[in-house]
N, C-alpha and C positions, 0 to 999 in steps of 0.2 A: 306215641312218645307220652311219655310222663311227666306231666304238666303240676307242678309243685305246687302247692300258697303259702303267700307272705309269712310267718312263724308270729302267730300272737304273745303281749307281754303276760296277758292274761288269760284263762279258759275258766272252766266252768267245776266245780265239787260240786254237786249235787247243787241245789238254786243258788248255792255262793259261788260269787264269783271272784277269783283269788288270781296271784300269782301267776304264770304258766310253769317256771322252774320248784312251783313248792308240791303241786299236785301227788307225780309220785310217792313224793313221799307219805304224804295223807292217803294216799289208795294201799301204799304196802301197807302201813299202821291199819288197815279197818280188816287188811286181810291178816296177816300176822296173827290175831283177834280173836277173826272165828277161824282160825283154817282148823281147828278141832270138834271141830262142830258144824262145820262147813255140809259134809255127806247130808246129814243129819236135817239140815235146816230147808234141804235139798229139797229131800223127798216132803218135808214137812210144809214148807212156802207154795210148792207145784199140787202137791195134794196127789203123790207118784207121777204124774201125768214129764214132769222132765222127762224120762226113761223115755219114753213116746219120739217125744221131738229127738234124741240124741238118735236115738233107730232108723229113724225119721235120717236125718242129717247124711248117717256113715251107710243107707242107700241112697241118694244122692250122691256121692262122692266116689262111685266105679272104681273103685280099690281092687286089686289084683291081688295075684300073688307079684314076689317080686318087688311092690311097688314103695318108693321110700317118702315116709309122710311125717309131715311137720305140724302134733298136735300145740297150737299155741295160745298159753292161757289156761296149760292142762293142768292145772291144778291140781289132787288128789287121783286124778291118771285114768277115770273113768270110759271119757272115749279111747284114750290111750291104746287101754291094754284089750280094747276090742275091734281096734284098728291091726295092733299085731296079728291077733288071728288072723285075722282077712289076707294081713299081706303074708303071713306064715313064714317061715325058717331063713327063704331067702329074700324075704322082706324086711327093711328098717323101717322106726318110730324114733321120733324125736321128741319126746314129753318136754314144750320148753315150756318156764313160766320166769315171769318177775320176779317174784316170793318167792323168799326162801322157804316161810315157813311149809308157804301153800306146798311148793314142788318136794321135799321135809317128803308130807303125804303122798305125796305120786312116790317119791320112788320105795316105801315102804312098800306101799301096796304093788309096784311092780317085783319086786321080791319077793314078798308072799305070796305072785302068781308064777310066780318060776321064770319070768321075761327079761330078766337083767342082759342075755344075749342078741336079744331082740328090742329093746327100746332103754333108748338112752338120758339120761336128765340133764338137762343142762337149762341152766340160770342165766336167760338172755332179755333184752329190752326191745319188742315186737317193733320199737324205731329204727335199730339197726339193728339186725339179726346177722349173727353173725358164719353164715356159710357161701357157702360159693353161689354164683348166679348161677342158676337153671340148674339147681339141684332134686328140686318135689317133681311127686306127679301130685300130689295133693296136696292142702294144709286147713286144717282144720281151725275155730276158733268159736267156742262156745262160752258166753256170757262173759268177755273180757272186750271185745271193742270197742267200749262205750267206758271202760275205764281208765284207755291209753289218754295222753297226754294230747299226743300230734297223732290225730284218724289219718290224717292225707300222706304223713312221713310213712305210717305203719305201714296201710295198705300199697305202696311204691315198695316199701320195701319187701312186703309179700312177694307179692308182683317179678321184684327182682328175681328173687329165688329159687320160684318154680320156674318148671320145664314148661316149654312152649307145647300146647296141646292139655297141661296142666287142668286142676280146675281150685280155687279158694273156696271154703264152706264155712260161712257164718250165720252160725246159731245164735240170735240175739234177740230181746221184750224188745217194741218195737207198738203202736200205734193198733189200740182196739178200732173194727172196721166197721161197727153195728155201733150206733152214738150209747142204744141201753146199757151193753156191756164197756161203756169204756164209764161211767158216772158208778158201774157195783165194780168194778177196776179199781176204779181211784177210793170209793171206798173202801177195800180191803189194802191195798199200797200202801194205803197216808194212816189207815184207825188202824187195822189188824195186823201189816210188815212187822211195824215195827215194836208192841203188844209180843210176839208172839220171839221177834229173834230177844227181848228183856226174860222174859220166861225162860225160855228153851237155852239159848245162847249167851247170855246175862249180859248184853251189850245191847242195850236200841237202837243209842245212836247211829251204828255201824248198817241197821236195817233201813233204817230212818235215810242213811247217804242211796241206800241200797233206792229204795222208791225216786226218791228225788232225781237219781243219775238215771232210772228211766226214762224219766219224763224228761228230759234234755236230750238223748240220745235222738238223732236222726230220727225223722219217722221211715216208712219203706221207699216210699220213690226220690227221697234226700239222700240217703244213705246209697241207692241205687245208685244215684247221682255224683259224689261222690268218687263211686269206686270206682266208674267209670271214668271222669273228669281227671281228678288227681289220684285215685292207684294205676293210671295207665293200663285195667282188665279190655279186654275187647268185645266184652257180652256180660251182660250179667239175670239171673233173672229170681224174677222173689214168691216167695210161696210164704204164702200164708198161715200159719196153725193154730188153734185154738182161738180163729175167731180171728187173729192180727192179734193178738199178748205178744205172744214170737213169730218171728218171722225169719225163715233161711234165708236169705244171698247166694246163689249161685256163681260166681263171678269165674269165665274162660279164660285163661290165656292159652294167643294164635301164635 
């Protein structure tokens, strides 16, 4: 049985506490600002390692020909395009994002790669997914959950549209498991990352928010419990990547 949290009137926006109703708009403004440089900044920020994190995620999805996949917060479409190749012509991928500027970048890449008939683009809110119950074989969300205002509602919505036997793969920044790495990561996040954003994307504030939003996101065990207790999933595995800087939570619906 899915158990819902009582809705809070305030929420975090980085280290700032704001009215919950404002978060969607403020996060949207950030991604509209960084959309054109998003892929480049991902490569620079992670030194290209994000490709390995996403490759591992896809390996854990268990995708087969004919599967239906939802890629939430899919942005510029890098996961969705790889998923489309994995499910083949008999499968379907829905590339979904709440932000129009990011979704447009994804649509352009879908067209450029010739996958228009296999990848559908949908602008929607993860908390209120506009899909039928028990529809998808797999749902992926990479580096998007921490930006959702009501994570419990979003997870419950994902659980609803996932088929029994399906799996949800959440790739997200998390908490380093080694203390020396944690100190180095803090220095990188709060000293270097905003400067990279200022130099490359001409947007220091958005990447300052990025660093803060990572720190405010639940750690590995806390997120696992939220997925089980509030999302209504039946089993969750946690896989730490790069020493816990990033974690993959793989959840199952039975």
